[in-house]
C-alpha positions as CSV (number, residue, x, y, z in Angstrom):
1,X,75.4,93.4,117.6
2,X,75.1,96.4,119.9
3,X,76.6,97.1,122.8
4,X,75.5,100.8,123.9
5,X,72.4,100.6,126.2
6,X,69.2,102.2,125.6
7,X,70.6,105.4,126.6
8,X,72.3,106.1,123.7
9,X,71.4,109.0,122.2
10,X,71.9,110.5,118.7
11,X,71.8,114.0,117.8
12,X,69.3,114.1,114.7
13,X,70.7,115.8,112.0
14,X,68.8,118.5,110.2
15,X,68.8,118.5,106.4
16,X,66.3,120.2,103.6
17,X,66.1,117.2,101.5
18,X,63.4,118.6,99.1
19,X,63.3,116.8,95.9
20,X,64.5,113.2,96.4
21,X,61.6,111.7,94.2
22,X,62.7,113.7,91.2
23,X,65.2,111.7,90.1
24,X,63.4,108.5,90.4
25,X,60.2,110.3,88.3
26,X,62.4,112.0,85.8
27,X,64.1,108.7,84.9
28,X,61.3,107.2,84.2
29,X,59.9,109.6,81.7
30,X,63.3,110.4,80.1
31,X,63.2,108.2,77.1
32,X,62.1,109.8,73.9
33,X,59.0,107.9,72.5
34,X,58.3,108.7,68.5
35,X,55.0,109.5,67.3
36,X,52.4,106.6,67.1
37,X,54.5,104.3,68.9
38,X,53.4,102.3,72.0
39,X,56.3,101.5,74.4
40,X,55.8,98.8,77.1
41,X,57.0,99.1,80.4
42,X,55.9,95.4,82.1
43,X,54.0,92.5,81.2
44,X,51.6,90.2,83.5
45,X,51.2,87.4,81.0
46,X,49.7,89.0,77.9
47,X,48.5,91.9,79.5
48,X,50.5,95.1,79.1
49,X,51.1,98.2,80.9
50,X,52.3,100.8,78.7
51,X,54.6,103.8,79.2
52,X,51.8,106.2,78.9
53,X,49.6,104.1,81.6
54,X,52.7,104.4,83.9
55,X,53.4,108.0,83.4
56,X,49.6,108.9,83.6
57,X,49.7,106.9,86.8
58,X,52.8,108.9,88.2
59,X,51.0,112.0,87.4
60,X,47.7,111.5,89.3
61,X,50.1,110.0,92.4
62,X,53.0,112.1,92.6
63,X,52.4,114.8,89.7
64,X,51.7,117.9,92.0
65,X,54.6,117.4,94.4
66,X,57.4,116.6,91.7
67,X,56.4,119.3,89.6
68,X,56.5,121.8,92.6
69,X,59.9,120.3,93.5
70,X,61.1,120.9,90.1
71,X,59.9,124.5,89.8
72,X,61.5,125.2,93.2
73,X,64.6,123.8,92.1
74,X,65.0,125.9,88.8
75,X,63.7,129.0,90.8
76,X,66.6,128.7,93.5
77,X,69.4,128.1,91.1
78,X,68.3,131.3,89.1
79,X,68.6,132.7,92.7
80,X,71.8,131.4,93.3
81,X,73.0,133.0,89.9
82,X,71.2,136.5,90.5
83,X,72.5,136.7,94.1
84,X,76.1,135.7,93.4
85,X,75.7,132.6,95.7
86,X,79.0,130.5,95.7
87,X,78.6,127.1,97.0
88,X,82.2,125.3,97.0
89,X,82.6,121.7,96.5
90,X,84.4,121.5,99.6
91,X,81.0,122.5,101.5
92,X,79.1,119.8,99.5
93,X,81.7,117.2,100.6
94,X,81.5,118.5,104.3
95,X,77.3,118.0,104.3
96,X,77.9,114.6,102.6
97,X,80.6,113.2,104.9
98,X,78.0,114.4,108.0
99,X,75.4,112.3,106.1
100,X,77.4,109.4,105.5
101,X,78.6,109.6,109.7
102,X,74.9,109.6,110.2
103,X,74.3,106.6,108.1
104,X,77.2,104.8,110.5
105,X,79.6,105.0,107.5
106,X,80.6,104.1,104.2
107,X,79.3,101.1,103.4
108,X,75.9,101.6,105.5
109,X,75.4,104.5,103.2
110,X,75.8,103.1,100.3
111,X,73.4,100.3,100.9
112,X,71.0,103.1,101.6
113,X,71.8,104.7,97.9
114,X,71.1,101.6,96.5
115,X,67.7,100.8,98.7
116,X,66.3,104.0,97.5
117,X,67.5,104.3,94.0
118,X,69.9,107.2,94.2
119,X,73.7,107.9,93.4
120,X,76.2,109.8,94.9
121,X,76.1,112.6,92.3
122,X,72.1,113.3,92.6
123,X,72.6,113.3,96.8
124,X,75.4,116.1,95.7
125,X,72.7,117.8,93.7
126,X,70.5,117.7,96.5
127,X,72.9,118.9,98.7
128,X,73.9,121.6,96.7
129,X,70.4,123.0,96.5
130,X,69.9,122.8,100.4
131,X,73.1,124.7,101.0
132,X,71.4,127.3,98.2
133,X,68.2,127.5,99.8
134,X,70.4,128.2,103.2
135,X,72.7,130.7,101.9
136,X,69.2,132.6,100.3
137,X,67.4,132.5,103.4
138,X,70.1,134.2,105.4
139,X,68.2,137.5,105.6
140,X,64.9,135.9,106.8
141,X,66.6,134.6,109.8
142,X,67.4,136.9,112.9
143,X,69.3,135.9,115.5
144,X,70.5,138.3,118.6
145,X,73.3,137.2,121.3
146,X,70.8,137.1,123.6
147,X,68.8,134.7,122.6
148,X,72.0,132.3,122.4
149,X,72.5,133.1,125.7
150,X,69.5,132.2,127.0
151,X,69.3,129.1,124.6
152,X,72.9,128.2,126.7
153,X,71.5,129.0,130.1
154,X,68.6,126.7,129.4
155,X,70.4,123.8,127.8
156,X,73.8,124.3,129.7
157,X,74.2,120.3,130.7
158,X,73.6,119.1,127.1
159,X,77.1,121.4,126.4
160,X,79.1,120.2,129.6
161,X,81.6,117.5,128.7
162,X,81.2,114.2,130.8
163,X,84.2,111.6,131.3
164,X,84.4,109.8,128.2
165,X,86.5,106.8,126.8
166,X,87.5,106.3,122.9
167,X,88.1,102.8,122.8
168,X,88.3,99.9,120.2
169,X,87.4,96.1,121.0
170,X,87.8,92.8,119.8
171,X,84.8,90.4,120.2
172,X,84.6,86.7,119.9
173,X,82.7,83.8,121.6
174,X,85.3,82.4,124.0
175,X,87.9,83.2,126.7
176,X,90.3,81.1,124.8
177,X,89.8,82.9,121.4
178,X,90.5,86.0,123.6
179,X,93.5,84.8,125.5
180,X,95.0,83.7,121.9
181,X,94.5,87.2,120.2
182,X,96.1,88.7,123.4
183,X,99.0,86.3,122.9
184,X,99.3,87.6,119.0
185,X,99.2,91.1,120.7
186,X,102.0,90.8,123.1
187,X,103.6,89.1,119.6
188,X,103.5,92.5,118.1
189,X,100.7,92.1,115.7
190,X,98.5,95.3,115.0
191,X,95.0,95.5,117.3
192,X,93.2,96.7,114.0
193,X,94.3,94.1,112.0
194,X,93.4,91.3,114.3
195,X,89.8,93.1,114.7
196,X,89.0,92.9,111.6
197,X,90.3,89.2,111.0
198,X,88.6,87.8,114.2
199,X,86.0,90.6,115.8
200,X,82.2,89.3,115.5
201,X,81.1,92.7,115.8
202,X,80.8,93.6,112.4
203,X,79.3,96.8,113.2
204,X,83.2,97.9,113.4
205,X,85.3,95.2,112.8
206,X,86.4,96.6,109.4
207,X,87.3,99.8,111.2
208,X,89.8,98.0,113.8
209,X,86.9,97.7,116.4
210,X,86.7,101.1,116.8
211,X,83.5,102.1,118.9
212,X,84.4,106.0,119.2
213,X,83.7,108.4,122.3
214,X,80.9,106.8,124.7
215,X,80.3,108.3,128.1
216,X,79.1,106.3,131.5
217,X,75.5,104.6,130.9
218,X,76.0,104.0,127.1
219,X,77.8,100.7,127.5
220,X,77.0,97.3,129.2
221,X,77.9,96.7,132.7
222,X,81.2,94.9,132.6
223,X,82.6,97.0,129.6
224,X,82.2,100.0,130.8
225,X,83.8,99.3,134.0
226,X,86.9,97.8,132.2
227,X,87.0,100.6,129.9
228,X,87.2,103.5,132.5
229,X,89.2,102.1,134.6
230,X,92.3,101.8,131.8
231,X,94.4,104.6,130.3
232,X,95.3,105.4,127.0
233,X,97.3,103.1,125.5
234,X,95.9,100.2,127.6
235,X,94.9,96.8,126.3
236,X,92.7,94.5,128.7
237,X,92.5,91.2,129.6
238,X,89.4,89.3,128.1
239,X,86.2,90.9,129.4
240,X,83.2,89.0,129.6
241,X,79.5,90.1,128.8
242,X,76.4,88.6,127.4
243,X,77.9,89.3,124.0
244,X,80.8,87.3,124.7
245,X,84.4,88.0,125.5
246,X,86.0,91.6,124.7
247,X,89.6,92.8,124.5
248,X,89.2,96.3,124.9
249,X,92.2,98.9,123.6
250,X,91.3,102.3,125.2
251,X,92.7,105.2,122.6
252,X,92.0,108.2,124.2
253,X,90.1,109.8,127.4
254,X,88.3,113.1,128.4
255,X,87.5,114.5,131.6
256,X,84.4,116.3,132.9
257,X,84.7,119.8,131.8
258,X,81.8,122.5,132.3
259,X,80.8,124.4,129.2
260,X,81.7,127.9,128.4
261,X,79.6,130.1,126.2
262,X,82.2,131.4,124.0
263,X,83.5,127.8,123.0
264,X,79.7,126.5,122.3
265,X,78.1,129.7,120.9
266,X,78.6,128.7,117.2
267,X,77.2,125.5,117.8
268,X,73.8,127.3,119.3
269,X,73.6,129.4,116.4
270,X,73.3,126.7,114.1
271,X,70.6,125.0,116.3
272,X,68.9,127.8,116.6
273,X,69.0,128.9,112.8
274,X,67.6,125.4,112.2
275,X,64.3,125.9,114.6
276,X,64.0,129.5,112.9
277,X,64.4,127.6,109.2
278,X,60.9,126.2,108.9
279,X,58.9,128.9,109.7
280,X,61.2,131.5,107.8
281,X,60.9,129.1,104.7
282,X,57.5,129.8,104.1
283,X,57.5,133.5,103.8
284,X,61.1,133.3,101.7
285,X,59.1,130.7,99.4
286,X,56.2,133.1,98.9
287,X,58.4,136.1,98.2
288,X,60.7,134.2,95.5
289,X,57.3,132.9,94.0
290,X,56.3,136.6,93.4
291,X,59.5,137.2,91.2
292,X,58.8,134.5,88.8
293,X,56.0,133.8,86.5
294,X,55.2,129.9,86.5
295,X,53.1,128.2,84.0
296,X,51.8,124.8,84.6
297,X,51.2,122.9,81.3
298,X,50.8,119.5,82.6
299,X,48.6,119.2,85.7
300,X,46.2,121.9,84.0
301,X,45.6,119.7,80.9
C-alpha cells in the first residue's frame, strides 16, 4: 500500500560500507580443521563438496576483494589508535538510527539483516570503521565558505520549507467500517490503538497509522485535499480514495518558509563533504598504504 504519488522523493543516504562481505567469508572459514581431516560442507546424492573446495572457490571468486577489505580494516583501526580518534557508542547508534529509518523502520531493517545474513553487531562494526575512515580523512577534505554559499545559491529551492502536514490515518474497505471507527474515536478510544487493530495499511498500522510529514503533490488527490484543509488535532470524516476509506488525523502543520544560509549551512557542509569524500579517498588510501608493510601470503600461493 502506497499513498504517495510518483513525485515522492527520498534523499540518498551516503555510507562507506566497505567490508560487507567479510562476515560471511570469515564465518565460512572459521572452524579449525585437524590435519588430514576432510570436512564436507555439502552433499548431492553421494557426491561431496569439501571445505577445501569451498574455501578455494571463495578465494577465486572473492579472495582479492575480501583480503583487501580485511587489510584496510586493520590499517584503519591502527590509524584510529595512533591518532587517538574517539568513536563513541552514541555516534555509532546515531548512524544506526539513520540506517534503520532509511529501511522504513525497525521491522524492515531486521528483515534486511536476515536476508543479507548480517547481525546488528556486524553492522555496528562496519559503522565504526566508516566513522574512523571519515575522521581520518578530515585533513584531506577542504571546504570554504565560498563553496557553501555557492551551493546554497544554486540549490536554494531545495532548502525552502514548503507547506507540510504531519498526519496519521486508518484505512478500511468500506464507509460503514470507517463510520464505526469514528464512533469509537468519539467514545474516547485511542487513534493509534484503532489504527493498529483495524487499518489495512500494514506499512504504518503498527506505528499508529503515522505517515509523517508530507507536502503537496505527494499524496493522492482526495487524501491530500482533506489533510491540508484540516488543523492539528482534527479528525476527518471518511475520505474515499482508490485504496478504500480513510480516517485522517492531522498531528501538525508547517507553513511555507524561505531558507536562510545560517540555518542550513551545516547540512550543506555535510553534502559537500560527501561529494568530496570519493575523490579524496583514493589519495588518503594511497598515503596510509605507504605507512604499512603488507605481505600477502594467500593470493601469492
